[in-house]
C-alpha positions, 0 to 999 in steps of 0.5 A: 499500499502506497502512503497516497491512500487516505481512509476518512473515517467519520463516527459520533462519540469516542470509543465508536471507532475502535469498537468498529473499526480498531484493526482496520485503522492501525492495519492501514496506517501500519501500511502507510495509509493515510487515516484520519479519525472525525468525531462528532461529540466528546461523549459527554452522555456515556455511562462511567463504568470507572466507580472511582470517575462517575462524578464526571458524569452528566448528573454530577461534574459534567466532566466526561466529554473532556476526559474521554479527550484524553481516552480517545488520545490514548486510545489513538497512540495505541492505532497510530492513528495522528491525525484525529478531530472533532467536527466543528472543534472539540466541544462544537456539538453535544452527546444528545444521549438516547431518544426521549431523553432529557439530553436528547433535547438540549439546544447543544445536542448534536441531534438538534444541530443544524445539517447545513452548520454541520455537514459543511464543517464535514465538508470542509474536512472531505476536501482537506484530506481528499480521502478515496473511501469514508467510513460511517454508520448505515442509516439507523446509526448501528442499532439506533442512536440519534447522534450515530443517525447524526453522524451518518447523514452528516457524512452521507450528506459531506461526501455528495456535497464535497463533489459539487464544485458549486456548494461552498467553494470557500470551503477548498477545492471540490473532491469526490470521494471514491468509495463509501462504507457502512461499517456492520457485523454478519449474523454469522459472526455474531452467532459465533461469539455468541456461541463463543460466549455461551462455552465460558458459561459462568465464567463470563462476567458479562450477560449473553448475547441472547438471539442473534436476530434480535440484535438491531446491528447485525446484518445477514451475510449477504448484504456484507461486501467488505472483510478487513483483516486486521487480525495481525493488529489486534492487539493494539485494536485491545490497548485502544478499546482498553484507553477507553476505560470509562465506556468499555470492559474488556475481558480477554476476546470479549468486551461490553459496553455499559449494557453488559452484553458480551461482545467478542473483539473482532480483528476481522471488522465488516463492511457494507459497500453504499458507493462507488464500484465494488473491487476484486474479490481477494481472500476473505469469504463470500467473495467479499473485498478483503481491502477498503481500497480494493478496485482503486488506482495505487 
């Protein structure tokens, strides 16, 4: 891989990038690509899993967002990513919390952000970085979190607007992103993880994964188009997950968030191509691409 390959990932909160794409990011950094992370909020509304830090939370000192900047910095150090930014600058948009919560009604909540303004901030990054590949969430944000849905909307609109020479020329020269992928996890992979969790029996500190068909981010295998093998960088991904200590509990090959729902730490990460031409099949199963840059020049 050559250094002129550029990957931009758009995520809602610190830790989303590591859970979904940590191995991918570390792999492409190691291969010489430029990897840029654009995070939309500081994650102020996250539940704090470290008891001695619980007073940082929004119901107390409300300092969690600032603390999570430090966690994100440590995670990016673990993955080798040096270009990471916040949409509009740190603190421009606040974590919206879940649908129906008081946090979701705040004026600064990302969910309530003016789309034109938020998209303009993202367009500026796209035109500066000039990525061939952009990664973000599907239209449901993976599992319905408002900030994930809004990140999807902003990313997709920014890709379109950045390619239009007539759209905000003050934000830089137009740039046409070649490929856009949405993060996903195949049902077969979740099923395998559920079976591995079950095999641990009472040794597991997490709740069981449950019925895979009820998990909102489970995607039918036939919708998957790419599987990026980052197993050589699994140690970096695990270190990055541990850096997000207020949000993630890691136990061997499994992790859990505040819902205590056990999931496998994936060294192979999966994607759905939604813009651009699918490249040739690689070594991944099912005829999937094994490289997000597959089919692109260089």
